[in-house]
C-alpha positions as a LaTeX table, in Angstrom:
\begin{tabular}{lrrr}
\hline
Residue & $x$ (\AA) & $y$ (\AA) & $z$ (\AA) \\
\hline
Met1 & $-48.22$ & 230.26 & $-20.33$ \\
Asp2 & $-47.49$ & 226.59 & $-21.64$ \\
Ile3 & $-49.62$ & 226.85 & $-25.23$ \\
Gln4 & $-49.56$ & 222.90 & $-25.38$ \\
Gln5 & $-50.87$ & 222.27 & $-21.72$ \\
Tyr6 & $-53.40$ & 225.03 & $-22.67$ \\
Ile7 & $-54.48$ & 223.30 & $-25.81$ \\
Gln8 & $-54.66$ & 220.05 & $-24.16$ \\
Ser9 & $-56.75$ & 221.35 & $-21.39$ \\
Gly10 & $-59.89$ & 220.79 & $-23.13$ \\
Ile11 & $-60.56$ & 224.53 & $-23.90$ \\
Ile12 & $-60.43$ & 224.28 & $-27.42$ \\
Glu13 & $-63.22$ & 221.55 & $-27.83$ \\
Ser14 & $-65.41$ & 223.41 & $-25.67$ \\
Tyr15 & $-64.87$ & 226.41 & $-27.93$ \\
Val16 & $-65.45$ & 224.75 & $-31.05$ \\
Met17 & $-68.64$ & 222.90 & $-29.81$ \\
Gly18 & $-70.03$ & 226.06 & $-28.27$ \\
Leu19 & $-69.83$ & 225.12 & $-24.78$ \\
Ala20 & $-67.19$ & 227.69 & $-23.65$ \\
Ser21 & $-68.09$ & 230.51 & $-21.29$ \\
Asp22 & $-67.97$ & 234.37 & $-22.72$ \\
Asp23 & $-64.56$ & 234.76 & $-20.80$ \\
Glu24 & $-63.07$ & 231.59 & $-22.54$ \\
Ile25 & $-64.16$ & 232.38 & $-26.02$ \\
Ile26 & $-62.44$ & 235.95 & $-25.54$ \\
Glu27 & $-59.27$ & 234.14 & $-24.28$ \\
Val28 & $-59.31$ & 231.52 & $-26.94$ \\
Glu29 & $-60.01$ & 234.11 & $-29.70$ \\
Lys30 & $-57.10$ & 236.25 & $-28.43$ \\
Leu31 & $-54.60$ & 233.50 & $-28.30$ \\
Ala32 & $-55.65$ & 232.22 & $-31.66$ \\
Leu33 & $-54.60$ & 235.66 & $-32.90$ \\
Glu34 & $-51.20$ & 235.61 & $-31.12$ \\
Gln35 & $-50.34$ & 231.80 & $-31.41$ \\
Pro36 & $-50.66$ & 229.84 & $-34.46$ \\
Glu37 & $-50.79$ & 226.58 & $-32.47$ \\
Val38 & $-54.12$ & 227.62 & $-30.97$ \\
Gln39 & $-55.49$ & 228.44 & $-34.33$ \\
Gln40 & $-54.22$ & 225.25 & $-35.77$ \\
Ala41 & $-55.91$ & 223.25 & $-32.91$ \\
Ile42 & $-59.23$ & 224.95 & $-33.48$ \\
Asp43 & $-59.24$ & 224.20 & $-37.20$ \\
Asp44 & $-57.98$ & 220.63 & $-36.42$ \\
Tyr45 & $-60.96$ & 220.12 & $-34.19$ \\
Ser46 & $-63.55$ & 221.64 & $-36.24$ \\
Glu47 & $-62.36$ & 219.47 & $-39.08$ \\
Leu48 & $-62.65$ & 216.38 & $-36.66$ \\
Leu49 & $-66.12$ & 217.24 & $-35.99$ \\
Glu50 & $-67.02$ & 217.82 & $-39.43$ \\
Gln51 & $-65.61$ & 214.45 & $-40.54$ \\
Gln52 & $-67.57$ & 212.68 & $-37.69$ \\
Ala53 & $-70.65$ & 214.44 & $-38.80$ \\
Phe54 & $-70.46$ & 213.00 & $-42.17$ \\
Gln55 & $-69.57$ & 209.43 & $-40.83$ \\
Asn56 & $-72.39$ & 209.48 & $-38.23$ \\
Ala57 & $-75.01$ & 211.30 & $-40.52$ \\
Val58 & $-78.43$ & 210.10 & $-39.84$ \\
Ala59 & $-80.65$ & 209.69 & $-43.09$ \\
Pro60 & $-84.21$ & 211.04 & $-43.04$ \\
Pro61 & $-86.99$ & 208.48 & $-43.34$ \\
Pro62 & $-87.65$ & 206.95 & $-46.50$ \\
Gly63 & $-90.23$ & 208.43 & $-48.71$ \\
Val64 & $-89.65$ & 212.04 & $-47.51$ \\
Lys65 & $-88.08$ & 213.13 & $-50.54$ \\
Glu66 & $-90.68$ & 211.63 & $-52.89$ \\
Arg67 & $-93.24$ & 213.43 & $-51.18$ \\
Leu68 & $-91.84$ & 216.69 & $-51.09$ \\
Met69 & $-91.28$ & 216.36 & $-54.89$ \\
Ala70 & $-94.89$ & 215.20 & $-55.52$ \\
Ala71 & $-96.06$ & 218.31 & $-53.38$ \\
Ile72 & $-93.98$ & 220.46 & $-55.66$ \\
Arg73 & $-95.10$ & 219.11 & $-58.64$ \\
Glu74 & $-98.77$ & 219.41 & $-57.63$ \\
Asp75 & $-98.03$ & 223.17 & $-56.69$ \\
Asp76 & $-96.59$ & 223.74 & $-60.28$ \\
Ser77 & $-99.75$ & 222.18 & $-61.94$ \\
Ala78 & $-102.05$ & 224.19 & $-59.83$ \\
Gly79 & $-101.76$ & 227.40 & $-62.12$ \\
Ser80 & $-104.25$ & 226.07 & $-64.35$ \\
Gly81 & $-106.54$ & 224.51 & $-61.68$ \\
Ala82 & $-110.11$ & 225.83 & $-60.93$ \\
Ile83 & $-110.90$ & 228.94 & $-59.19$ \\
Ala84 & $-113.65$ & 229.49 & $-56.90$ \\
Phe85 & $-115.75$ & 232.68 & $-57.52$ \\
Ser86 & $-118.33$ & 233.92 & $-55.01$ \\
Ala87 & $-120.57$ & 236.95 & $-55.46$ \\
His88 & $-123.15$ & 238.52 & $-53.32$ \\
Ser89 & $-125.78$ & 237.62 & $-55.24$ \\
Ser90 & $-124.71$ & 234.43 & $-56.47$ \\
Ala91 & $-121.73$ & 231.84 & $-56.72$ \\
Ser92 & $-120.59$ & 229.75 & $-59.78$ \\
Val93 & $-117.31$ & 228.21 & $-60.64$ \\
Val94 & $-115.62$ & 229.59 & $-63.58$ \\
Thr95 & $-111.83$ & 229.55 & $-64.96$ \\
Pro96 & $-110.09$ & 232.58 & $-65.50$ \\
Ala97 & $-110.57$ & 232.60 & $-69.42$ \\
Met98 & $-114.13$ & 232.80 & $-68.82$ \\
Leu99 & $-113.91$ & 236.23 & $-66.86$ \\
Pro100 & $-113.05$ & 239.61 & $-68.03$ \\
Glu101 & $-110.21$ & 241.26 & $-66.42$ \\
Gln102 & $-112.67$ & 244.13 & $-64.74$ \\
Glu103 & $-114.88$ & 241.44 & $-63.69$ \\
Ile104 & $-111.81$ & 239.41 & $-62.01$ \\
Ser105 & $-110.72$ & 242.59 & $-60.11$ \\
Ser106 & $-114.20$ & 243.36 & $-59.12$ \\
Ser107 & $-114.83$ & 244.47 & $-55.56$ \\
Ser108 & $-118.08$ & 242.47 & $-55.57$ \\
Ala109 & $-116.34$ & 239.12 & $-55.94$ \\
Thr110 & $-113.63$ & 237.05 & $-53.95$ \\
Ile111 & $-111.29$ & 234.93 & $-55.97$ \\
Val112 & $-109.50$ & 232.14 & $-54.00$ \\
Pro113 & $-107.05$ & 229.69 & $-55.79$ \\
Ile114 & $-108.28$ & 226.52 & $-53.82$ \\
Ser115 & $-105.93$ & 224.02 & $-55.36$ \\
Thr116 & $-102.76$ & 226.29 & $-55.11$ \\
Lys117 & $-103.36$ & 226.99 & $-51.42$ \\
Gln118 & $-104.12$ & 223.45 & $-50.60$ \\
Ser119 & $-100.98$ & 222.51 & $-52.24$ \\
Ser120 & $-98.67$ & 225.05 & $-50.75$ \\
Tyr121 & $-100.18$ & 223.95 & $-47.30$ \\
Lys122 & $-99.19$ & 220.58 & $-47.79$ \\
Leu123 & $-95.47$ & 221.40 & $-49.04$ \\
Trp124 & $-95.12$ & 223.30 & $-45.81$ \\
Gln125 & $-96.26$ & 220.47 & $-43.88$ \\
Tyr126 & $-93.71$ & 218.31 & $-45.49$ \\
Val127 & $-91.02$ & 220.93 & $-45.10$ \\
Ala128 & $-91.91$ & 221.41 & $-41.49$ \\
Ala129 & $-91.80$ & 217.64 & $-40.74$ \\
Ala130 & $-88.43$ & 217.17 & $-42.49$ \\
Ser131 & $-87.08$ & 220.40 & $-40.48$ \\
Ile132 & $-88.12$ & 218.68 & $-37.26$ \\
Ile133 & $-86.68$ & 215.42 & $-37.96$ \\
Leu134 & $-83.58$ & 217.15 & $-38.96$ \\
Phe135 & $-83.40$ & 219.27 & $-35.86$ \\
Val136 & $-83.94$ & 216.04 & $-33.53$ \\
Cys137 & $-81.23$ & 214.07 & $-35.25$ \\
Ser138 & $-78.97$ & 217.10 & $-35.10$ \\
Ala139 & $-79.82$ & 217.60 & $-31.35$ \\
Ala140 & $-79.11$ & 213.86 & $-30.83$ \\
Tyr141 & $-75.88$ & 213.96 & $-32.33$ \\
Asn142 & $-74.76$ & 216.80 & $-30.59$ \\
Val143 & $-75.55$ & 215.16 & $-27.14$ \\
Tyr144 & $-73.84$ & 212.04 & $-28.60$ \\
Leu145 & $-70.45$ & 214.25 & $-29.39$ \\
Tyr146 & $-70.63$ & 216.06 & $-25.90$ \\
Asn147 & $-70.95$ & 212.65 & $-24.13$ \\
Glu148 & $-68.12$ & 211.48 & $-26.11$ \\
Tyr149 & $-66.10$ & 214.74 & $-25.47$ \\
Ser150 & $-66.73$ & 214.42 & $-21.74$ \\
Glu151 & $-65.80$ & 210.72 & $-21.49$ \\
Lys152 & $-62.45$ & 211.40 & $-23.48$ \\
Ser153 & $-61.71$ & 214.48 & $-21.30$ \\
Gln154 & $-62.04$ & 212.55 & $-18.28$ \\
Gln155 & $-59.82$ & 209.75 & $-19.50$ \\
Tyr156 & $-57.38$ & 212.03 & $-20.54$ \\
Ile157 & $-57.50$ & 213.96 & $-17.27$ \\
Ser158 & $-57.02$ & 210.55 & $-15.59$ \\
Leu159 & $-53.97$ & 209.61 & $-17.58$ \\
Leu160 & $-52.49$ & 212.85 & $-17.11$ \\
Asn161 & $-52.59$ & 212.55 & $-13.36$ \\
Glu162 & $-51.29$ & 209.02 & $-13.44$ \\
Arg163 & $-48.40$ & 210.14 & $-15.54$ \\
Thr164 & $-47.65$ & 213.08 & $-13.20$ \\
Thr165 & $-47.80$ & 210.15 & $-10.24$ \\
Leu166 & $-45.42$ & 208.16 & $-11.75$ \\
Gln167 & $-43.09$ & 210.93 & $-12.90$ \\
Ala168 & $-43.01$ & 212.14 & $-9.26$ \\
Ser169 & $-42.19$ & 208.58 & $-8.01$ \\
Asn170 & $-39.53$ & 208.24 & $-10.67$ \\
Asn171 & $-37.94$ & 211.38 & $-9.43$ \\
Ile172 & $-37.96$ & 210.24 & $-5.69$ \\
Tyr173 & $-36.42$ & 206.95 & $-6.86$ \\
Gln174 & $-33.81$ & 208.59 & $-8.95$ \\
Thr175 & $-32.78$ & 210.85 & $-6.09$ \\
Thr176 & $-32.65$ & 208.09 & $-3.54$ \\
Ile177 & $-30.33$ & 206.28 & $-5.85$ \\
Lys178 & $-28.16$ & 209.12 & $-6.40$ \\
Gln179 & $-28.03$ & 209.56 & $-2.57$ \\
Leu180 & $-27.30$ & 205.92 & $-1.99$ \\
Gln181 & $-24.45$ & 206.07 & $-4.42$ \\
Ser182 & $-23.09$ & 209.25 & $-3.02$ \\
Ala183 & $-23.28$ & 207.55 & 0.45 \\
Asn184 & $-21.15$ & 204.59 & $-0.87$ \\
Asp185 & $-18.54$ & 206.80 & $-2.59$ \\
Met186 & $-18.00$ & 208.68 & 0.58 \\
Met187 & $-17.74$ & 205.39 & 2.67 \\
Ala188 & $-15.02$ & 204.34 & 0.40 \\
Asp189 & $-13.15$ & 207.67 & 0.97 \\
Pro190 & $-10.10$ & 207.27 & 3.16 \\
Ala191 & $-10.20$ & 210.89 & 3.82 \\
Met192 & $-13.79$ & 210.74 & 5.07 \\
Ala193 & $-13.76$ & 210.10 & 8.97 \\
Lys194 & $-16.78$ & 207.78 & 10.11 \\
Val195 & $-18.20$ & 208.41 & 13.45 \\
Lys196 & $-20.83$ & 205.77 & 14.54 \\
Met197 & $-23.20$ & 207.11 & 17.19 \\
Asp198 & $-24.92$ & 204.45 & 19.30 \\
Gly199 & $-28.41$ & 204.80 & 21.21 \\
Gln200 & $-28.53$ & 206.44 & 24.65 \\
Lys201 & $-32.16$ & 205.66 & 25.38 \\
Asn202 & $-32.60$ & 202.78 & 23.10 \\
Lys203 & $-29.95$ & 200.30 & 22.02 \\
Gln204 & $-31.69$ & 199.89 & 18.67 \\
Asp205 & $-31.21$ & 203.54 & 17.90 \\
Ala206 & $-28.11$ & 204.24 & 15.68 \\
Ala207 & $-26.76$ & 206.94 & 13.35 \\
Leu208 & $-23.45$ & 207.57 & 11.43 \\
Val209 & $-21.56$ & 210.93 & 10.74 \\
Leu210 & $-19.47$ & 211.22 & 7.80 \\
Trp211 & $-16.83$ & 214.17 & 8.51 \\
Asp212 & $-14.78$ & 215.28 & 5.44 \\
Thr213 & $-11.21$ & 215.97 & 7.05 \\
Arg214 & $-10.32$ & 217.93 & 3.94 \\
Thr215 & $-13.21$ & 220.28 & 3.67 \\
Lys216 & $-14.65$ & 219.84 & 7.25 \\
Asp217 & $-18.10$ & 219.26 & 5.81 \\
Val218 & $-20.41$ & 217.11 & 7.83 \\
Tyr219 & $-22.71$ & 214.44 & 6.40 \\
Leu220 & $-25.28$ & 212.43 & 8.39 \\
Val221 & $-27.06$ & 209.15 & 7.89 \\
Ala222 & $-29.69$ & 208.80 & 10.43 \\
Asn223 & $-32.11$ & 205.94 & 9.00 \\
Lys224 & $-31.98$ & 204.05 & 12.41 \\
Leu225 & $-33.68$ & 206.96 & 14.37 \\
Pro226 & $-37.32$ & 206.66 & 15.39 \\
Ser227 & $-39.70$ & 209.21 & 13.64 \\
Pro228 & $-39.88$ & 212.46 & 15.69 \\
Ala229 & $-43.05$ & 213.22 & 17.58 \\
Gln230 & $-45.18$ & 215.92 & 15.92 \\
Gly231 & $-43.62$ & 219.22 & 16.32 \\
Lys232 & $-40.24$ & 218.03 & 17.16 \\
Gln233 & $-36.86$ & 217.70 & 15.06 \\
Tyr234 & $-33.57$ & 216.02 & 15.37 \\
Gln235 & $-30.63$ & 218.41 & 15.99 \\
Leu236 & $-26.71$ & 217.47 & 15.43 \\
Trp237 & $-24.20$ & 218.70 & 17.83 \\
Ala238 & $-20.51$ & 218.77 & 17.66 \\
Ile239 & $-18.65$ & 218.56 & 20.77 \\
Val240 & $-15.69$ & 221.23 & 20.58 \\
Asp241 & $-13.61$ & 221.60 & 23.61 \\
Gly242 & $-16.12$ & 219.91 & 25.71 \\
Lys243 & $-18.81$ & 222.18 & 24.63 \\
Pro244 & $-21.92$ & 221.68 & 22.21 \\
Val245 & $-21.90$ & 223.36 & 18.94 \\
Asp246 & $-24.86$ & 223.27 & 16.56 \\
Ala247 & $-24.32$ & 221.10 & 13.57 \\
Gly248 & $-27.50$ & 221.58 & 11.81 \\
Met249 & $-31.16$ & 220.39 & 12.05 \\
Leu250 & $-32.10$ & 216.93 & 10.30 \\
Asp251 & $-34.57$ & 217.67 & 7.66 \\
Ala252 & $-37.63$ & 215.09 & 7.65 \\
Asn253 & $-37.52$ & 214.81 & 3.86 \\
Cys254 & $-33.88$ & 213.59 & 4.00 \\
Asn255 & $-34.09$ & 209.79 & 3.68 \\
Ser256 & $-30.47$ & 209.01 & 3.03 \\
Val257 & $-27.35$ & 211.15 & 3.26 \\
Cys258 & $-28.18$ & 214.57 & 4.91 \\
Lys259 & $-25.46$ & 217.56 & 4.63 \\
Met260 & $-25.20$ & 219.21 & 7.81 \\
Lys261 & $-23.23$ & 222.35 & 8.88 \\
Asn262 & $-19.35$ & 222.64 & 8.24 \\
Ile263 & $-17.43$ & 222.00 & 11.47 \\
Pro264 & $-13.80$ & 222.82 & 11.53 \\
Lys265 & $-13.00$ & 220.53 & 14.51 \\
Ala266 & $-14.67$ & 218.26 & 16.84 \\
Glu267 & $-14.31$ & 215.56 & 19.55 \\
Ala268 & $-17.56$ & 213.83 & 19.24 \\
Phe269 & $-21.02$ & 214.21 & 17.83 \\
Ala270 & $-24.33$ & 213.74 & 19.40 \\
Ile271 & $-28.13$ & 213.94 & 18.43 \\
Thr272 & $-31.26$ & 215.42 & 20.55 \\
Leu273 & $-34.71$ & 215.69 & 20.05 \\
Glu274 & $-35.64$ & 219.32 & 19.86 \\
Lys275 & $-38.51$ & 221.63 & 19.04 \\
Leu276 & $-39.04$ & 222.62 & 15.40 \\
Gly277 & $-36.28$ & 224.78 & 14.32 \\
Gly278 & $-33.87$ & 223.86 & 17.00 \\
Asn279 & $-32.36$ & 225.09 & 20.35 \\
Pro280 & $-29.39$ & 227.12 & 21.00 \\
Gly281 & $-28.25$ & 224.38 & 23.42 \\
Pro282 & $-29.15$ & 220.65 & 23.71 \\
Thr283 & $-31.81$ & 219.30 & 25.75 \\
Met284 & $-29.78$ & 216.45 & 27.76 \\
Thr285 & $-32.93$ & 214.65 & 28.70 \\
Glu286 & $-33.63$ & 214.03 & 25.11 \\
Leu287 & $-30.29$ & 212.81 & 24.02 \\
Tyr288 & $-30.76$ & 209.82 & 21.55 \\
Val289 & $-27.31$ & 208.86 & 20.18 \\
Met290 & $-23.68$ & 210.00 & 20.68 \\
Gly291 & $-20.30$ & 208.77 & 19.35 \\
Lys292 & $-16.59$ & 210.03 & 19.88 \\
Ile293 & $-14.31$ & 210.52 & 16.82 \\
\hline
\end{tabular}
């Protein structure tokens, strides 16, 4: 596995933000134990999210802190407040100092600290409001981060595809240059026999065979032949003692100099259009070009 490609796939961001599936979480945590690069990527992205959270933090509405502190002070001062006392026969308002301990705990009376209850209720109202505000802000920020992540991920994938396409085009270009350079070198080599093959069906058709008289290797330049029909392929023949000998199939991906089979001796060369994979003998009605040595 290419660890750098795995890290750049976006799985680390999904894992840190809690968007990964269960299988992805297991995979990331396993790789984090085995590969220090994966753990470092997790730590780096977590730190980045934390920094962005502080930079984009949303302050609560003004006055929330003051109202909370006021409610807390009111709650603290409520310990010496009034107590409502109600009996079955009568009701009166007294302070704790006016009642004996036994009377306060008597089953015939109900004691309710009104001010403490009210202040606690207000305090919890403020806390609940602040919690809701913080929750909404956190949810909004998470949505913002997710949208940012999705956009950046799409941009990254687009750039990666573009780079891959450019790299493939560059490889083809470099290969073509090398093939042309090789063809020029072979053309200039005096030991390389050049056999020009002229069109038999169409005078515009032409091809060139380069036959190395030392190694007997055969090369074909067929850039002036029409594109073969679907299911067809060009086949090169060497005429040896008046009989055709298979010299190889022309690869459709070869755009310059194509290396064919080794031919020890020959009197001429010809090209016919055959079925894909070729035939043991040439189809003379499909003879396109031919040339003598």
